[in-house]
N, C-alpha and C positions, 0 to 999 in steps of 0.2 A: 732399528729405524732411528735415524737422528731426529731430534726434536729441539728446536730453538725457541724458547718462549720470549725471546727479545724481538721477534719479528711480528709483523701484523699478520692477521689471519684469525684463527680461532684463538690466539689472540691477544687483542688489546686487554681483554678481561684477565687472561693468564698473566699478562705482563704487569697489570696493576696488582694481581694477586702475588706475584713474585716481589714486587716492591714492598707490599704490605708485610709478607713473610719476612723479607730481609730486615725491615725496620723493627718488626716485633722481636725477632730473634737477637738482633743487635742490642736492642734495649735490654733484654734479658741478660745477655753476656755482659754488657756494661754494668748493669746493676749488681751482677754477681761479683765483679771485680771492685766495686766501689768500697764495699765494707772491708775487705783486706787492705785497700789503699788508706782507709782510716788509720790503720796502725802505723803508717809512716809518719802521720802527723803527731803521734804520741811516742815516737822514738827519739830520744835525745842524742843518741849517737849518729854522727853524720855518715860514718862508714856503713853502719847497718841500714840507714836510710837508703844509701846508694845501692847496696846489694839487694835490698828488698825491691826496690824500684826496678832493678834489672830483671829480677825474678818475675815480678808482676807483668813487665812489658814483654817478656818472652812469652808468658802464657797468653796475653792479649794478642800478640801477633799471630800465634798458631791458631787461636780461636777465630780470628778474622779470616784467616785463609780457609779454615774448616767450614766457617759459615758460608762463604762464597761458593765453596765446593758443594755444600748441601743444597743451595737454592739454584744451582747450575746443573740440570740434569745429565748433560752430556760431557762432563768433566771426566777425563780418563781415570780409569781405576787406579792407575799407579800414583796419580795425585792424591787420591783418597788414602791409599796405603801410606804415603809419605806423611800425610797429616796425621795419621794415627800414630806412626812411629815418633814424630816430632811432639805430638800430644803427651804421649808417655814420657819422653825425655824431659820436657819442661816441667811436668808434674813431679818427677823425681828431683830434678834440679832445684825446684822451688823449696824443697824442705830445708836444705842447709842455708838458702839465700833468704827466705822469707820467715822461717820459724823463729829466729832470734828477734824479729822486729817487735817492739813494744812488749817484751816478755813480762808476763805478770800483769800487765795493765790493759792489754787488749788481746783476744784470741785470734790474732792476725792469720795464722796458718789454718786454723779451724775454719775460718770464713773462706779462705782460698780452697781448702778441701771441699767445701760445699759447692764452690764454683766449678771445680774440677768434675765432681760428680754430676752436677747438673749440665755440663757441657757434653757429657758422653754422647747423647743422641745426635750431636752435630758431627762426630767423627766415627761412630760405630753403630751397630744395630742396638735397638732398645733392650734387647735381652742381656746386653753387657753392662747395664746400669748396676744391677745388683752385684755382680763380681767386683766391679770398680769400687762400689760403696763398701764392700766387705773388706777390700784392700785398703781403703782410705781410713777406715775407723782405727785400726790398730796404730797407724801412723799418727792420727790426731791424738790418740791417747798418749803415745810416747812423747809427742811434742808438748802436750799439756803438762805431763809430768816433769819434763825437763825445764820448762819455762815457768812452773809454778802456777799454771792456770788450772781451774777446776776441770778435772777430767770429764765429769758428767756433762758440763755445759759444752765442752768442745765435741763430745760425741753427738749430742743433740744437734748442734750446728752443722757439723760435717755430714752426719747421716741424716737426720730428719730434714733440715733445710735443703740439703743437697738433693735428696730424693724428691722433694717437692718441686725444686727447679727443674729437675730431670723430666718430671711428669709433665709439666707446662711446656718445655722444650720439645719433648718427645711427641706430644699431641700435635704442636704446630708442624713439626717435620712430617708427621704422618699424614696430616691434612694436606700439606704441599704436595707430597709424593701422589696423593690421591688425585689432585687436580692435574699433575703431569700426566698420570696414567689415563685420566679421562681425555686429555688433549690428544695423546698418542692414539687413543681409541678412535677418536673422530677422524683423525688422519688415516688410520688403518682402514676405517669403514669406507672412507671415500675412495681410497686406492682400490679397495676390493670391489666396490661398485664399478669403478672405471674398468677393472680388469674383466669383471663379469660381462660388461657391456661389449668389450672388445672381443671376448670369446664368443658372445652370441652372435656379433656381426660376422666374425671369421666362420662360424658354423653355417650362417646363412649363405656366405659367399661360396663356401665349400659345397654346400648342397646344390646351390644354383649352377656353379660351373663344372662340378665333377662329371655329371652326366654328358653335358655338352662337349666337354673336352675329350671325354673317352670316345664319344661317336665320331668327333672330328678326326681324332687320331686314327680310328679304324677306317674311315673313309679315305683319308689322305694315303694310308698304307695300301688300301685296295687300288686306289687310282694309280699309285706308283707301279703296282704289279701289272695292272692292265695296259698301261701306257704303251708297251711294246706289242701287245697282241690284239687289243681291242681299244683303239684310240677314242672311238665314239662313246663307249660306255665309261672309259677313264675320264673323259671330259665331263660326263654327268655326275660321276662321283666327286670330281673336283668342285663342280658347281654346288652340289649338295653340301660339301664341306664349308664352302664359302657361305652359303646360306645359313647354315648352322652357326658359324662364327658371328655373322651379323646379328642373329637371334640372341646368342649369348650376350653380345655386347649390349644390346637393347635391354635385355632383363637385368643385366648388371647395373646399368645406369638407373633403371627404375629402383632397384634395391637401394642403391646409394642415395637416391632422391628421397625415398622413404626414410632412410636411416637419418638423413640430415633434417628432415621436416621438423619444424619447430611446433611443440605442443605448449601453446601459451599458458594453459592452465597448470601444466607441470612447472613451467618457469615461474609463474607467480607463487606456486606453493613453495618452490625451492627458495626464492628470495625472501618470502615470508618467514620461512624456517631459520634461514641464516640471520636475518635481522632479529628475530625472537631469541636465538641462541646468543646474540651479542648484547642482550638486555634491552632491546627496543620493542615496545609494545606495538604490534603490527596488526592493522585491520585490513582485510581484503574484501572488496566488493566486486565479484566476478561479473562478466557480462551474462546477459540472459540466455544467449544462444552462442553457437560456435561461430567464431570469426573466420573469413576466408584465409587461406594459408598465407598469402602474400602479406596481408594486413597483419596477421598475427606474427610473422617474422619481423616485421618493422617494429611493432610494439615491443616484442621480446627484446630487441636490441636496446630501445630506450629504457626498458625496465631494468636491464642489467646495469646500465650506466647510472640510472638514478639510484638503484640499490647500493652501488659502489660509492656514490657520493654521500649517501646517508651515513655510511661507515667511516668513510675517510675525512669528509669535510665538515662534519657537525658533531654535536654532542646531543644527538637526538634521544628523546625519551619516548616518543611515539611516531608512528609512521602510518599513513593511510594510502592504500592503493585501490584505485576505482577505475573500473573498465566498463563503458557502456556503448551501445551501438544505436544509432538513430538515422533514419533515411539511408544514405549511402556513405556514411561517415562513422568510423570507430574512434572513440576517444579514450585516452588513459590519463588519468591524473594521479601523480605521486607527491604527497604532501608530507613534510615532517617539520618538527620543531627543532630548536637548538641550533638555528642558523644565524650565527653572529655575523657582524659586518665583514669580518675576515675569515669566517669559518666556512661559509657556503661557497660553492663555485659560482663565479660570475658568468655573464652571457658570453664572455670571451674564452671560457673554458674550452680547451682543444676537443675534449670528449663530446661535450654538448654542441659545439660548433659543428663537428663532423656529422653528428646525428641530425642536426638541422638541415645540413646540406643533403644528407641521404634521404630524409623524409621529403624535402622539397622536391628532389629528383623524382620522387614517386607520387607527387601530387598532394603530399601532406604538409603538416606545419608543426613546429616544435616552439613552445613558448615557456619561458622560466621568469619567475619573479619572487621577490622576498618582501615580506611585510611583517613587522613586529615579531621578528625571530622565526618566522615560519617561511620555509622555502618550498615552492611548488614548481613541478615540471608537468607541463600539460602537452600531449602529443595527439595530433589528429592525423588519421590516414584514411584515404577512400577505400571502400569496400567493393565498389562496383568493378566488374571486369573491364 
């Protein structure tokens, strides 16, 4: 199932988490490459500086692509494979390019080796960290021996520091993947609920129409056989088939009407759950009794629009949904904070304007107002028949 964390829905929170994960991992990658870059400032040879810069730039480019692939869940697997191949290639290429930089004055390649080990969680599974570290240590020792750098120091940098960076990066990647899986789980759960409801409705329709259609078919077949020998009885059978068809149509309409009937309590609970899942503290005050079906349908439409506005047009920290009934009027009030001058929908909003017209046609009224960063939608509908 495709999942795009860059779109709205469940979400803005995941979109923010992606931005945070990207910034955190990018900071770690940049920090890992900073210390090898220090060696460039201590190298007197211009040629070695240029070659070292090329090696570091190649590693940086590959890690940038790998980071993007890591925080983008639906990147094709072939892109990830190419990242792994490119990562291995630039790691090997960095040895002749970077190792001679600041020889004896700064453990340039040892720090780059630490960056390579630390970046493994971005391009491969966490279990590959130890094998990569084991392969990096002999190279670090050989480079240290060739450049006159203390071998022990190089091993500690490439191995110890590298494993520490890998642990931090691995935890962040694991946590990001956990968030993505949770988002996919929410989408799958919603799809499953919709599929189950469709199956339930299909079963109801099948049970309702199956018997009627079977009898109608038998009656029509009998009428056709009797038409030539007993026209009067054939007419009665045809009339009975017609009556059964009309009855089936009436029952089907009743079933569909019941299926479409709005349960305001369920709507309020659903909107409250969505708001809470988006980080909005939501308080719900339900009506004392059950509202008439027509009034409930009108208020449910307002509730859906108001809930959408809270998510889209504000930075709400809290929301209060209150429904009460008095005399022959039902009133629903939806209030939320975080409504800036340009953040909340104004009274000319198409959605609210359409709802106002709909409520007016039903004898109700819709009012909206904003005060001190608090936005309120108040809807009233008649409850009398």
